[in-house]
N, C-alpha and C positions, 0 to 999 in steps of 0.2 A: 504494500500500500504506500503510495506516494504522499509525502508531507505537503501541506499547503504552504504558501508563502508566509502567512502569519505564523504558522507553527514553526517554520524554519527560523524566522526572525526571533521568536520567543526562545527557541533552543539556543540560538547564538547568544542571546542575552544571559541565559542561564549558564552557558559555558564560560562567558566572560566573568560572571559572578563567582564561579568556582575558581577561575584563574586569579581573580582579585583576592579571594580568601587565601589561596595558596601562596600568593606573593607576600601577604602579611605574615602568614604563619610558617613559611617555608624554612628549611634548614634543619639541622640536627637538634637544636637546643630549644627553640621557642616554645614548643608545646610542653616540654618538660619544665621549663621555667614557669610558664603560666600555671601548670598543674601544681607545682610547689606552692605558689601563692594562693591558688584556689583552695587547696587542702587546709592551709593554716590561716587564711585571711590576711595576715600580716607577716612579712618575712624580711629579715635583714639580709644584706648582701652575703654575709658568711653562711647564713642558714641555707640560702639558695645554692651557694657554692657546694655545701655539704650534700644537699639533696640531689643535685644534678651531677652524677658521677662522670668524671672525665673532662668537664669543662674547665677552661683556664680562667683566671681572674680577668684577663684582657677580653676574652670572648664573652664572658658573662656581662661585663661592663658594656660592650658593644651591643649585645642583644637586648639588654635592659633599656638602653637608649632608644633602640629601634621600636621596642614595644611601647615606650613612653611617647615617641613621636606619633605612633599610630593610635594613641589615646586608649590603650588597653590596660596600662598600669600607671600608677601615680607614685612618684618618688617624694618622700617627705623627710626633711632633715629635722631630727628631734634635738632639742636643746639640752642634751645630757652631757656629762663629762665622762669619757670623751664623747664627741658628737656621734649620734647614731643615725644611720640612714635606713629608712623602712620603706618597703614596697607593698602596695595594695593594688587590687584590681579596681579600675574605674567602673562606673555603672555599665559602660560599653563593654569593658573586659569581662564583667560578670555574665554577659550574654553567652560567653563561651563555656560556661559551667556544664551545660547539657552535653556539649560536644566532648568535653574532657571526660565526663562520666561515661559517655558512650564509648569513647576510645579505650577507657580503662576496662570496661566490661568486655569489649571486643578483644582486647589484648589478653585478658585472662582466659577467655574461651579459645582464642587462637593458640596460645601456649599449650593448653590442654590437648588440643587437636594435634599439634605438631610434635610435642614432646611426650604427651600422655601423662603430664604431671598434674 
């Protein structure tokens, strides 16, 4: 069955939306960083560094800046001694919670299917 022109245009828009999403969330680390912040609500730099196995300080800093530019996380400097930097999800970032939960569930099931664990 052949798609109509409006259906093809709608499909193009949907594919662009998927690409836009992937552009914002792409890479090895962003989903893991967002997941760490999602799980605990508030995370310090060192907490995220401990959660995301294998990420370097420099890469974490870069990824956090990109997530902040995309308005997914908020960086707050707390007036403590020494100064503490804390990261939270923005309201926009919180809209990813369902996706993170679904990825977690899928990952658990996938691991069972592949490894049988």
